[in-house]
All heavy atoms as an XYZ file, in Angstrom:
798
protein
N     -35.448    -25.686    -60.353
C     -34.673    -24.998    -59.318
C     -34.336    -23.792    -60.077
O     -33.764    -23.720    -61.225
C     -33.618    -25.729    -58.831
C     -32.915    -24.961    -57.732
C     -32.494    -25.996    -59.886
C     -31.968    -25.865    -56.862
N     -34.422    -22.612    -59.450
C     -34.279    -21.319    -60.119
C     -33.009    -20.575    -59.474
O     -32.465    -19.643    -60.030
C     -35.361    -20.392    -60.042
O     -35.591    -20.124    -58.578
N     -32.401    -21.137    -58.455
C     -31.226    -20.569    -57.836
C     -30.016    -21.530    -58.082
O     -30.186    -22.777    -57.965
C     -31.328    -20.365    -56.448
C     -32.450    -19.174    -55.945
C     -32.611    -19.039    -54.529
C     -32.105    -17.809    -56.667
N     -28.730    -20.982    -58.303
C     -27.686    -21.814    -58.367
C     -27.091    -22.039    -57.058
O     -27.305    -21.256    -55.995
C     -26.596    -20.992    -59.217
C     -26.974    -20.776    -60.689
C     -25.872    -19.905    -61.209
C     -27.204    -21.992    -61.431
N     -26.480    -23.332    -56.877
C     -25.899    -23.596    -55.512
C     -24.482    -22.846    -55.315
O     -23.862    -23.006    -54.280
C     -25.813    -25.065    -55.462
C     -27.094    -25.646    -55.333
C     -27.083    -27.207    -55.252
O     -25.986    -27.712    -54.965
O     -28.057    -27.756    -55.525
N     -23.985    -22.207    -56.301
C     -22.758    -21.552    -56.241
C     -22.928    -20.196    -55.660
O     -23.574    -19.360    -56.254
C     -22.025    -21.499    -57.696
C     -20.675    -20.833    -57.650
O     -20.262    -20.095    -56.770
N     -19.860    -21.241    -58.745
N     -22.339    -19.902    -54.458
C     -22.496    -18.635    -53.798
C     -21.939    -17.439    -54.487
O     -22.176    -16.288    -54.224
C     -21.907    -18.815    -52.392
C     -20.951    -19.912    -52.559
C     -21.490    -20.783    -53.798
N     -20.999    -17.740    -55.594
C     -20.301    -16.717    -56.146
C     -20.976    -16.123    -57.317
O     -20.641    -15.270    -58.056
C     -18.837    -17.181    -56.582
C     -18.075    -17.612    -55.340
C     -17.804    -18.746    -54.998
C     -17.629    -16.537    -54.391
C     -17.001    -19.178    -53.924
C     -16.766    -16.861    -53.404
C     -16.580    -18.144    -53.124
O     -15.832    -18.519    -51.972
N     -22.062    -16.789    -57.658
C     -22.982    -16.384    -58.836
C     -24.368    -16.009    -58.292
O     -24.999    -16.774    -57.748
C     -23.097    -17.618    -59.891
C     -21.762    -17.951    -60.412
C     -24.033    -17.122    -61.031
C     -21.825    -19.227    -61.284
N     -24.625    -14.710    -58.530
C     -25.770    -14.074    -57.896
C     -26.936    -14.138    -58.851
O     -28.104    -13.951    -58.447
C     -25.596    -12.715    -57.379
O     -25.158    -11.894    -58.535
N     -26.771    -14.382    -60.173
C     -27.793    -14.443    -61.066
C     -28.717    -15.812    -60.975
O     -28.094    -16.883    -60.660
C     -27.364    -14.375    -62.445
C     -26.754    -12.961    -62.934
O     -27.339    -11.953    -62.222
O     -26.057    -12.851    -63.828
N     -29.981    -15.785    -61.318
C     -30.739    -16.976    -61.361
C     -30.731    -17.602    -62.716
O     -30.168    -16.978    -63.651
C     -32.224    -16.740    -60.815
C     -32.952    -15.804    -61.798
O     -32.542    -15.741    -62.991
O     -33.882    -15.163    -61.287
N     -31.216    -18.734    -62.820
C     -31.120    -19.517    -64.087
C     -31.813    -18.890    -65.253
O     -31.308    -18.972    -66.370
C     -31.554    -21.012    -63.819
C     -30.759    -21.829    -63.032
C     -31.322    -23.226    -62.789
C     -29.348    -21.974    -63.571
N     -32.863    -18.287    -64.926
C     -33.620    -17.471    -66.030
C     -32.790    -16.447    -66.609
O     -32.538    -16.402    -67.858
C     -35.036    -16.903    -65.570
C     -35.703    -16.034    -66.526
C     -36.051    -18.091    -65.094
N     -32.082    -15.758    -65.731
C     -31.167    -14.603    -66.313
C     -29.933    -15.174    -67.021
O     -29.657    -14.646    -68.073
C     -30.792    -13.718    -65.086
C     -29.822    -12.464    -65.721
C     -29.719    -11.391    -64.684
N     -28.482    -10.665    -64.875
C     -28.114     -9.949    -65.994
N     -29.104    -10.013    -66.923
N     -27.095     -9.328    -65.924
N     -29.385    -16.228    -66.475
C     -28.298    -16.829    -67.050
C     -28.660    -17.431    -68.559
O     -27.870    -17.353    -69.453
C     -27.686    -17.929    -66.183
C     -26.991    -17.349    -64.977
C     -26.527    -18.477    -64.017
C     -25.834    -16.509    -65.301
N     -29.878    -18.077    -68.585
C     -30.189    -18.660    -69.868
C     -30.845    -17.785    -70.770
O     -30.881    -18.146    -71.978
N     -31.375    -16.609    -70.420
C     -32.163    -15.819    -71.277
C     -31.231    -15.207    -72.525
O     -30.058    -15.120    -72.296
C     -32.833    -14.728    -70.582
O     -31.992    -13.853    -70.032
N     -31.974    -14.844    -73.523
C     -31.311    -14.190    -74.715
C     -30.335    -15.112    -75.425
O     -29.105    -14.766    -75.692
C     -30.636    -12.799    -74.456
C     -30.414    -12.105    -75.649
O     -30.831    -12.434    -76.802
O     -29.836    -10.969    -75.610
N     -30.912    -16.353    -75.641
C     -29.897    -17.420    -76.246
C     -29.468    -16.891    -77.744
O     -28.346    -17.183    -78.089
C     -30.474    -18.670    -76.327
O     -31.725    -18.520    -76.989
C     -30.667    -19.375    -74.915
N     -30.203    -16.078    -78.366
C     -29.682    -15.536    -79.682
C     -28.401    -14.836    -79.466
O     -27.465    -15.009    -80.379
C     -30.721    -14.566    -80.194
C     -30.370    -14.001    -81.595
C     -31.544    -13.163    -82.131
N     -31.217    -12.874    -83.461
C     -31.969    -12.160    -84.286
N     -33.218    -11.734    -83.830
N     -31.787    -11.919    -85.523
N     -28.199    -14.121    -78.509
C     -26.978    -13.295    -78.345
C     -25.959    -14.259    -77.617
O     -24.780    -14.319    -78.156
C     -27.221    -12.077    -77.418
C     -25.926    -11.303    -77.122
C     -26.165    -10.024    -76.326
N     -26.801    -10.391    -75.081
C     -26.283    -10.815    -73.971
N     -25.112    -10.909    -73.904
N     -26.988    -11.052    -72.854
N     -26.301    -14.985    -76.661
C     -25.393    -15.769    -75.811
C     -24.868    -17.041    -76.602
O     -23.715    -17.404    -76.304
C     -25.979    -16.224    -74.665
C     -26.187    -15.040    -73.667
C     -26.764    -15.443    -72.281
C     -27.019    -14.233    -71.494
N     -27.749    -14.474    -70.339
N     -25.510    -17.413    -77.670
C     -24.984    -18.482    -78.518
C     -24.481    -17.943    -79.902
O     -24.148    -18.770    -80.762
C     -26.181    -19.429    -78.878
C     -26.663    -20.378    -77.723
C     -27.930    -21.144    -78.070
C     -25.597    -21.289    -77.181
N     -24.243    -16.648    -79.893
C     -23.689    -16.003    -81.117
C     -22.253    -16.377    -81.240
O     -21.557    -16.800    -80.395
N     -21.776    -16.164    -82.516
C     -20.487    -16.652    -82.995
C     -19.345    -16.061    -82.139
O     -18.387    -16.808    -81.822
C     -20.225    -16.410    -84.473
C     -19.034    -16.990    -84.968
N     -17.870    -16.204    -84.993
C     -18.724    -18.257    -85.452
C     -16.881    -17.048    -85.515
N     -17.413    -18.169    -85.723
N     -19.541    -14.913    -81.619
C     -18.407    -14.062    -80.996
C     -18.759    -13.928    -79.609
O     -18.017    -13.136    -78.861
C     -18.060    -12.746    -81.697
C     -17.550    -13.055    -83.120
O     -16.806    -13.917    -83.312
O     -18.023    -12.219    -83.974
N     -19.799    -14.558    -79.133
C     -20.155    -14.248    -77.681
C     -19.740    -15.408    -76.608
O     -18.861    -16.130    -77.086
C     -21.866    -14.024    -77.616
C     -22.079    -12.972    -76.527
O     -21.955    -13.341    -75.376
O     -22.513    -11.950    -76.893
N     -20.296    -15.399    -75.520
C     -19.856    -16.203    -74.470
C     -19.322    -17.600    -74.772
O     -18.167    -18.021    -74.576
C     -20.946    -16.428    -73.398
C     -21.152    -15.016    -72.585
C     -22.549    -15.124    -72.044
N     -22.846    -14.008    -71.118
C     -23.148    -12.684    -71.491
N     -23.088    -12.462    -72.779
N     -23.270    -11.762    -70.705
N     -20.187    -18.514    -75.252
C     -19.885    -19.990    -75.339
C     -19.081    -20.186    -76.623
O     -18.071    -20.830    -76.585
C     -21.233    -20.717    -75.334
C     -21.916    -20.747    -73.931
C     -23.226    -21.295    -74.101
C     -21.117    -21.350    -72.889
N     -19.638    -19.812    -77.959
C     -19.044    -20.121    -79.043
C     -17.663    -19.475    -79.083
O     -16.622    -19.949    -79.643
C     -19.839    -19.844    -80.147
C     -19.290    -20.191    -81.532
C     -21.142    -20.582    -80.186
N     -17.726    -18.180    -78.881
C     -16.405    -17.329    -78.880
C     -15.323    -18.007    -77.973
O     -14.223    -18.119    -78.449
N     -15.698    -18.448    -76.828
C     -14.771    -19.102    -75.877
C     -14.210    -20.426    -76.516
O     -13.040    -20.750    -76.316
C     -15.452    -19.330    -74.462
O     -15.805    -18.092    -73.848
N     -15.141    -21.199    -76.903
C     -14.729    -22.462    -77.522
C     -13.820    -22.289    -78.684
O     -12.772    -23.021    -78.796
C     -16.067    -23.353    -78.052
N     -14.155    -21.314    -79.729
C     -13.253    -21.098    -80.752
C     -11.959    -20.586    -80.275
O     -10.806    -20.950    -80.794
C     -13.867    -20.067    -81.705
C     -15.112    -20.612    -82.405
C     -15.781    -19.542    -83.116
C     -14.750    -21.815    -83.401
N     -11.838    -19.604    -79.292
C     -10.574    -19.241    -78.703
C      -9.730    -20.310    -78.189
O      -8.502    -20.482    -78.411
C     -10.741    -18.108    -77.722
C      -9.546    -17.452    -77.126
C      -8.800    -16.764    -78.238
C     -10.052    -16.451    -75.995
N     -10.348    -21.134    -77.461
C      -9.736    -22.266    -76.845
C      -9.130    -23.209    -77.945
O      -7.944    -23.632    -77.836
C     -10.666    -23.200    -76.001
O     -10.075    -24.332    -75.503
N      -9.891    -23.423    -78.777
C      -9.423    -24.237    -80.013
C      -8.219    -23.663    -80.811
O      -7.347    -24.320    -81.145
C     -10.424    -24.602    -80.969
C     -11.502    -25.549    -80.395
S     -12.974    -25.709    -81.384
C     -12.273    -26.841    -82.613
N      -8.194    -22.367    -80.983
C      -7.446    -21.485    -81.663
C      -5.968    -21.728    -80.909
O      -4.805    -21.729    -81.464
C      -7.698    -19.985    -81.625
C      -6.555    -19.212    -82.250
C      -7.030    -17.750    -82.214
C      -5.999    -16.747    -82.700
N      -6.339    -15.325    -82.652
N      -5.840    -21.986    -79.564
C      -4.762    -22.076    -78.779
C      -4.469    -23.557    -78.384
O      -3.830    -23.773    -77.377
C      -4.948    -21.181    -77.480
C      -4.909    -19.695    -77.963
N      -3.669    -19.140    -78.366
C      -5.796    -18.770    -78.074
C      -3.985    -17.828    -78.704
N      -5.197    -17.551    -78.548
N      -5.060    -24.421    -79.151
C      -4.809    -25.885    -78.884
C      -5.675    -26.586    -77.831
O      -5.380    -27.725    -77.481
N      -6.786    -25.865    -77.268
C      -7.542    -26.364    -76.367
C      -8.632    -27.470    -76.951
O      -8.699    -27.578    -78.220
N      -9.205    -28.228    -76.078
C     -10.335    -29.050    -76.477
C     -11.578    -28.763    -75.633
O     -11.782    -29.482    -74.690
C      -9.797    -30.474    -76.381
C     -10.843    -31.565    -76.902
O     -11.632    -31.277    -77.711
N     -10.713    -32.779    -76.375
N     -12.375    -27.748    -76.060
C     -13.485    -27.526    -75.318
C     -14.771    -28.185    -75.306
O     -15.777    -27.728    -75.614
C     -13.702    -26.053    -75.909
C     -13.486    -26.125    -77.278
C     -12.256    -27.115    -77.309
N     -14.634    -29.500    -74.936
C     -15.707    -30.408    -75.089
C     -16.824    -29.926    -74.109
O     -18.100    -30.108    -74.416
C     -15.299    -31.833    -74.872
O     -14.683    -31.937    -73.596
C     -14.539    -32.319    -75.898
N     -16.512    -29.524    -72.961
C     -17.524    -29.062    -71.876
C     -18.219    -28.032    -72.425
O     -19.474    -27.789    -72.363
C     -16.906    -28.973    -70.603
O     -16.204    -30.043    -70.091
C     -17.997    -28.513    -69.565
N     -17.646    -26.940    -72.936
C     -18.253    -25.717    -73.610
C     -19.178    -26.168    -74.727
O     -20.183    -25.668    -74.855
C     -17.153    -24.709    -74.088
C     -16.455    -24.182    -72.871
C     -17.894    -23.560    -74.675
C     -15.167    -23.294    -73.200
N     -18.666    -27.059    -75.450
C     -19.515    -27.566    -76.700
C     -20.725    -28.247    -76.316
O     -21.786    -28.004    -76.801
C     -18.632    -28.519    -77.568
N     -20.618    -29.012    -75.104
C     -21.863    -29.584    -74.588
C     -22.884    -28.544    -74.096
O     -23.961    -28.560    -74.138
C     -21.592    -30.536    -73.522
C     -20.774    -31.682    -73.948
N     -19.961    -32.508    -73.324
C     -20.810    -32.329    -75.272
C     -19.429    -33.561    -73.926
N     -19.915    -33.258    -75.164
N     -22.288    -27.445    -73.437
C     -23.117    -26.245    -73.129
C     -23.655    -25.607    -74.212
O     -24.904    -25.133    -74.110
C     -22.343    -25.314    -72.248
N     -23.107    -25.438    -75.326
C     -23.614    -24.900    -76.552
C     -24.853    -25.661    -77.033
O     -25.958    -25.109    -77.236
C     -22.601    -24.767    -77.668
C     -21.496    -23.755    -77.410
C     -23.291    -24.358    -78.962
C     -20.191    -23.779    -78.152
N     -24.617    -27.028    -77.016
C     -25.604    -27.949    -77.508
C     -26.970    -27.832    -76.534
O     -27.954    -27.613    -77.076
C     -25.202    -29.394    -77.423
C     -26.226    -30.388    -77.747
C     -26.907    -30.202    -79.066
N     -28.121    -31.048    -79.202
C     -29.305    -30.776    -78.877
N     -29.547    -29.529    -78.334
N     -30.280    -31.564    -78.980
N     -26.639    -27.742    -75.292
C     -27.839    -27.558    -74.283
C     -28.516    -26.186    -74.396
O     -29.685    -26.006    -74.063
C     -27.363    -27.863    -72.899
C     -26.874    -29.252    -72.621
C     -28.170    -30.211    -72.762
N     -27.821    -31.612    -73.065
C     -28.113    -32.231    -74.065
N     -29.038    -31.811    -75.034
N     -27.746    -33.465    -74.254
N     -27.614    -25.213    -74.801
C     -28.183    -23.859    -74.985
C     -29.330    -23.826    -76.030
O     -30.221    -23.034    -75.888
N     -29.278    -24.597    -76.967
C     -30.309    -24.721    -77.932
C     -31.660    -25.439    -77.379
O     -32.622    -25.363    -78.120
C     -29.906    -25.450    -79.298
C     -29.027    -24.531    -80.153
C     -27.598    -24.487    -79.940
C     -29.491    -23.646    -80.940
C     -26.743    -23.607    -80.657
C     -28.744    -22.909    -81.684
C     -27.396    -22.827    -81.550
N     -31.513    -26.090    -76.337
C     -32.751    -26.665    -75.787
C     -33.410    -25.831    -74.644
O     -34.475    -26.040    -74.247
C     -32.173    -27.977    -74.813
C     -31.810    -29.050    -75.791
O     -32.187    -29.073    -76.881
O     -30.960    -29.829    -75.355
N     -32.716    -24.635    -74.316
C     -33.223    -23.734    -73.323
C     -34.606    -23.205    -73.702
O     -34.760    -22.767    -74.930
C     -32.331    -22.672    -73.133
C     -32.790    -21.631    -72.115
C     -32.815    -22.017    -70.629
C     -33.302    -20.391    -72.511
C     -33.357    -21.022    -69.742
C     -33.736    -19.517    -71.420
C     -33.882    -19.830    -70.134
O     -34.345    -19.020    -69.256
N     -35.561    -23.226    -72.853
C     -36.921    -22.759    -73.116
C     -37.072    -21.447    -72.228
O     -37.053    -21.627    -71.027
C     -38.001    -23.815    -72.684
C     -37.854    -25.115    -73.510
C     -38.186    -25.011    -75.022
O     -39.218    -24.308    -75.239
N     -37.299    -25.415    -75.869
N     -37.285    -20.334    -72.914
C     -37.497    -19.119    -72.285
C     -38.565    -18.325    -73.068
O     -38.937    -18.752    -74.126
N     -38.919    -17.142    -72.605
C     -39.908    -16.431    -73.144
C     -39.436    -14.941    -73.701
O     -40.233    -14.285    -73.997
C     -41.161    -16.252    -72.394
C     -40.893    -15.668    -71.044
O     -39.909    -15.190    -70.752
O     -41.886    -15.564    -70.202
N     -38.141    -14.829    -73.563
C     -37.625    -13.557    -74.136
C     -37.440    -13.618    -75.630
O     -37.451    -14.747    -76.212
C     -36.295    -13.266    -73.464
C     -35.207    -14.268    -73.741
O     -35.067    -15.257    -73.046
O     -34.536    -14.114    -74.770
N     -37.322    -12.528    -76.250
C     -37.415    -12.359    -77.708
C     -36.215    -13.212    -78.441
O     -36.444    -13.883    -79.362
C     -37.289    -10.861    -78.182
C     -37.435    -10.719    -79.732
C     -37.387     -9.127    -80.056
O     -37.826     -8.406    -79.317
O     -36.919     -8.938    -81.109
N     -35.033    -13.082    -77.922
C     -34.017    -13.725    -78.474
C     -34.148    -15.259    -78.400
O     -33.791    -16.056    -79.296
N     -34.530    -15.782    -77.311
C     -34.771    -17.243    -76.970
C     -35.894    -17.726    -77.854
O     -35.806    -18.804    -78.471
C     -34.926    -17.532    -75.563
O     -33.750    -17.067    -74.893
C     -35.025    -19.011    -75.283
N     -36.980    -17.027    -77.921
C     -38.053    -17.384    -78.795
C     -37.618    -17.549    -80.211
O     -38.091    -18.491    -81.008
C     -39.233    -16.432    -78.688
C     -39.935    -16.542    -77.295
C     -40.921    -15.352    -77.238
C     -40.664    -17.842    -77.059
N     -36.784    -16.615    -80.764
C     -36.269    -16.694    -82.051
C     -35.477    -17.873    -82.257
O     -35.613    -18.674    -83.361
C     -35.455    -15.513    -82.382
C     -34.922    -15.247    -83.661
C     -35.484    -14.781    -84.861
C     -33.524    -15.655    -84.134
N     -34.684    -14.835    -85.969
C     -33.457    -15.301    -85.638
C     -32.420    -16.044    -83.553
C     -32.329    -15.532    -86.265
C     -31.268    -16.314    -84.211
C     -31.286    -16.043    -85.636
N     -34.521    -18.253    -81.378
C     -33.750    -19.513    -81.474
C     -34.570    -20.774    -81.374
O     -34.465    -21.603    -82.311
C     -32.722    -19.513    -80.283
C     -32.027    -20.949    -80.375
C     -31.703    -18.406    -80.546
N     -35.513    -20.710    -80.509
C     -36.583    -21.945    -80.380
C     -37.148    -22.115    -81.703
O     -37.467    -23.245    -82.242
C     -37.635    -21.651    -79.379
C     -36.991    -21.695    -77.978
C     -37.940    -21.287    -76.906
O     -39.016    -20.948    -77.058
N     -37.459    -21.320    -75.659
N     -37.670    -21.080    -82.430
C     -38.431    -21.150    -83.776
C     -37.570    -21.773    -84.698
O     -38.011    -22.626    -85.565
C     -39.050    -19.879    -84.046
C     -39.901    -19.890    -85.446
C     -40.601    -18.729    -85.758
O     -40.525    -17.827    -84.876
N     -41.256    -18.755    -86.923
N     -36.226    -21.342    -84.879
C     -35.370    -21.916    -85.834
C     -35.170    -23.336    -85.544
O     -35.287    -24.113    -86.514
C     -34.069    -21.108    -85.762
C     -34.191    -19.615    -86.274
C     -33.082    -21.950    -86.777
C     -32.999    -18.765    -86.328
N     -34.923    -23.751    -84.354
C     -34.729    -25.230    -83.985
C     -35.988    -25.916    -84.499
O     -35.847    -26.895    -85.150
C     -34.313    -25.401    -82.585
C     -34.345    -26.879    -82.169
C     -33.031    -24.750    -82.200
N     -37.183    -25.342    -84.044
C     -38.532    -26.198    -84.273
C     -38.710    -26.282    -85.791
O     -39.053    -27.300    -86.411
C     -39.519    -25.385    -83.597
C     -40.946    -26.044    -83.742
C     -42.008    -25.357    -82.892
N     -42.005    -23.853    -82.979
C     -41.519    -22.894    -82.184
N     -41.021    -23.429    -81.084
N     -41.544    -21.639    -82.487
N     -38.540    -25.134    -86.537
C     -38.859    -25.106    -87.905
C     -37.870    -25.554    -89.027
O     -38.109    -26.203    -89.982
C     -39.221    -23.526    -88.370
C     -40.440    -23.083    -87.751
O     -41.148    -23.821    -87.065
O     -40.719    -21.728    -87.800
N     -36.554    -25.376    -88.542
C     -35.439    -25.717    -89.568
C     -34.487    -26.796    -89.023
O     -33.625    -27.189    -89.647
C     -34.760    -24.462    -89.986
C     -35.687    -23.421    -90.463
C     -34.997    -22.172    -91.006
O     -33.950    -22.226    -91.428
O     -35.630    -21.137    -90.665
N     -34.549    -27.058    -87.694
C     -33.646    -28.063    -87.186
C     -32.459    -27.550    -86.477
O     -32.145    -26.428    -86.710
N     -31.918    -28.395    -85.699
C     -30.676    -28.009    -84.945
C     -29.488    -27.592    -85.881
O     -28.718    -26.657    -85.566
C     -30.277    -29.139    -83.884
C     -29.006    -28.931    -83.219
C     -29.164    -27.573    -82.324
C     -28.672    -29.948    -82.253
N     -29.215    -28.441    -86.842
C     -28.097    -28.080    -87.698
C     -28.229    -26.674    -88.422
O     -27.312    -25.897    -88.322
C     -27.893    -29.158    -88.887
C     -27.630    -30.555    -88.211
C     -26.877    -28.804    -89.868
C     -27.710    -31.766    -89.163
N     -29.350    -26.360    -88.728
C     -29.476    -25.104    -89.325
C     -29.500    -23.896    -88.363
O     -28.916    -22.822    -88.520
C     -30.834    -24.912    -89.998
C     -31.145    -23.536    -90.845
C     -30.167    -23.180    -91.756
O     -29.385    -23.994    -92.346
O     -30.146    -21.985    -92.129
N     -30.040    -24.196    -87.084
C     -29.855    -23.210    -85.879
C     -28.445    -23.038    -85.625
O     -27.960    -21.985    -85.278
C     -30.538    -23.893    -84.780
N     -27.548    -24.124    -85.607
C     -26.189    -23.927    -85.303
C     -25.500    -23.071    -86.258
O     -24.759    -22.215    -85.991
C     -25.453    -25.328    -85.423
C     -25.556    -26.096    -84.085
C     -25.063    -27.547    -84.448
C     -24.824    -25.564    -82.919
N     -25.831    -23.199    -87.525
C     -25.310    -22.332    -88.535
C     -25.821    -21.011    -88.496
O     -25.055    -19.946    -88.399
C     -25.715    -22.904    -90.023
C     -24.937    -22.174    -91.246
C     -25.476    -22.700    -92.509
N     -26.780    -22.175    -92.775
C     -27.145    -20.945    -93.057
N     -26.267    -20.051    -92.996
N     -28.395    -20.673    -93.172
N     -27.099    -20.716    -88.369
C     -27.680    -19.319    -88.343
C     -27.371    -18.581    -87.065
O     -27.170    -17.487    -87.068
C     -29.123    -19.412    -88.484
C     -29.500    -19.711    -89.978
C     -30.929    -19.693    -90.209
N     -31.491    -18.294    -90.075
C     -32.866    -18.096    -89.984
N     -33.700    -19.080    -90.143
N     -33.312    -16.996    -89.699
N     -27.471    -19.194    -85.927
C     -27.409    -18.550    -84.667
C     -25.868    -18.419    -84.262
O     -25.501    -17.292    -83.871
C     -28.230    -19.252    -83.565
C     -27.989    -18.574    -82.173
C     -29.621    -19.387    -83.958
N     -25.140    -19.573    -84.442
C     -23.724    -19.642    -83.879
C     -22.658    -19.578    -84.890
O     -21.444    -19.346    -84.499
C     -23.575    -20.889    -83.081
O     -24.532    -20.921    -82.069
N     -23.081    -19.603    -86.202
C     -21.977    -19.592    -87.348
C     -21.227    -20.935    -87.261
O     -20.107    -20.861    -87.650
N     -21.714    -21.978    -86.679
C     -21.016    -23.382    -86.599
C     -21.411    -24.098    -87.808
O     -22.611    -24.483    -87.875
C     -21.291    -24.024    -85.274
C     -20.845    -23.178    -84.114
C     -20.475    -25.301    -85.257
C     -21.136    -23.699    -82.778
N     -20.532    -24.346    -88.648
C     -20.880    -25.144    -89.992
C     -20.485    -26.502    -89.808
O     -19.666    -26.986    -89.151
C     -19.983    -24.670    -91.073
C     -20.174    -23.144    -91.506
C     -21.504    -22.949    -92.109
O     -22.107    -23.805    -92.657
O     -21.986    -21.649    -92.183
N     -21.524    -27.384    -90.473
C     -21.340    -28.816    -90.343
C     -20.004    -29.176    -90.953
O     -19.476    -28.582    -91.919
C     -22.484    -29.441    -91.276
C     -22.696    -30.899    -91.019
C     -23.909    -31.284    -91.860
O     -24.640    -30.489    -92.408
O     -24.241    -32.607    -91.671
N     -19.312    -30.106    -90.233
C     -18.026    -30.719    -90.827
C     -16.894    -29.930    -90.072
O     -15.801    -30.434    -90.326
N     -17.053    -28.990    -89.254
C     -15.955    -28.387    -88.548
C     -15.697    -29.051    -87.249
O     -16.638    -29.681    -86.653
C     -16.335    -26.890    -88.371
O     -17.389    -26.738    -87.462
C     -16.589    -26.138    -89.705
N     -14.493    -28.837    -86.690
C     -14.303    -29.572    -85.335
C     -15.227    -29.211    -84.203
O     -15.750    -30.092    -83.460
C     -12.899    -29.152    -85.097
C     -12.211    -28.852    -86.368
C     -13.419    -28.253    -87.247
N     -15.676    -27.904    -84.240
C     -16.517    -27.470    -83.121
C     -17.818    -28.050    -83.319
O     -18.539    -28.450    -82.406
C     -16.692    -25.874    -82.941
C     -17.535    -25.362    -81.928
C     -17.075    -26.002    -80.508
C     -17.439    -23.837    -81.910
N     -18.347    -28.130    -84.607
C     -19.754    -28.761    -84.968
C     -19.653    -30.147    -84.433
O     -20.536    -30.578    -83.762
C     -19.947    -28.791    -86.427
C     -21.130    -29.519    -86.851
C     -22.367    -28.894    -86.955
C     -20.910    -30.828    -87.167
C     -23.476    -29.645    -87.251
C     -22.105    -31.627    -87.566
C     -23.357    -30.973    -87.650
O     -24.412    -31.695    -87.896
N     -18.598    -30.909    -84.754
C     -18.417    -32.257    -84.283
C     -18.580    -32.343    -82.675
O     -19.168    -33.372    -82.210
C     -17.172    -32.977    -84.763
C     -17.233    -33.095    -86.320
O     -18.307    -33.096    -86.936
O     -16.081    -33.249    -86.881
N     -17.849    -31.524    -82.015
C     -17.884    -31.560    -80.503
C     -19.359    -31.262    -80.078
O     -19.796    -31.871    -79.147
C     -17.018    -30.587    -79.965
C     -15.508    -31.002    -79.968
S     -14.509    -29.828    -78.895
C     -13.579    -29.236    -80.430
N     -19.992    -30.293    -80.678
C     -21.348    -29.836    -80.181
C     -22.313    -30.967    -80.502
O     -23.160    -31.258    -79.612
C     -21.837    -28.538    -80.912
C     -23.217    -28.318    -80.743
C     -20.976    -27.274    -80.573
N     -22.244    -31.676    -81.556
C     -23.141    -32.800    -81.807
C     -22.800    -34.072    -81.293
O     -23.664    -34.962    -81.206
C     -23.201    -33.014    -83.447
C     -23.715    -31.766    -84.081
S     -25.412    -31.198    -83.418
C     -26.388    -32.351    -84.392
N     -21.581    -34.230    -80.758
C     -21.288    -35.543    -79.839
C     -22.054    -35.498    -78.635
O     -22.093    -34.512    -77.858
C     -19.811    -35.479    -79.645
C     -19.299    -36.710    -78.777
C     -17.755    -36.685    -78.683
O     -17.058    -36.871    -79.675
O     -17.334    -36.230    -77.644
N     -22.747    -36.739    -78.301
C     -23.447    -36.750    -77.053
C     -22.632    -36.574    -75.818
O     -21.473    -36.914    -75.840
C     -23.982    -38.262    -77.115
C     -23.980    -38.630    -78.552
C     -22.795    -37.748    -79.219
N     -23.138    -35.913    -74.894
C     -22.406    -35.568    -73.616
C     -21.926    -36.889    -72.976
O     -22.754    -37.824    -72.943
C     -23.199    -34.706    -72.715
N     -20.772    -36.989    -72.530
C     -20.283    -38.099    -71.757
C     -19.596    -39.118    -72.629
O     -19.018    -40.137    -72.167
N     -19.551    -38.796    -73.970
C     -18.929    -39.840    -74.880
C     -17.662    -39.179    -75.562
O     -17.137    -39.758    -76.417
C     -19.910    -40.235    -76.028
C     -21.065    -41.016    -75.541
C     -22.102    -41.485    -76.567
O     -21.612    -41.555    -77.779
O     -23.154    -41.744    -76.342
N     -17.224    -38.022    -74.745
C     -15.927    -37.531    -75.386
C     -14.771    -38.232    -75.021
O     -14.665    -39.005    -74.124
C     -15.890    -36.092    -74.883
């Protein structure tokens, strides 16, 4: 499915998912929001699950292909570190690596 069912979001899934290199960056949409939430006492498990799924996104734009190659060649843990600045052993790392639904 390429269209969202939310009438308030006009972008399609390809546009929303593309350029994962930027969107999964340390200070951008998902990681930045999760870190800000944690800074103020929040528990961003849903955002963490979205971060994890962002590394599964398959697209053909340059940023996404770069992320896919790191995951394929070096694994998810290294991709989390290189793309998102999420280090192993940190609370956000633990949330990202926790299987969805087990929070």
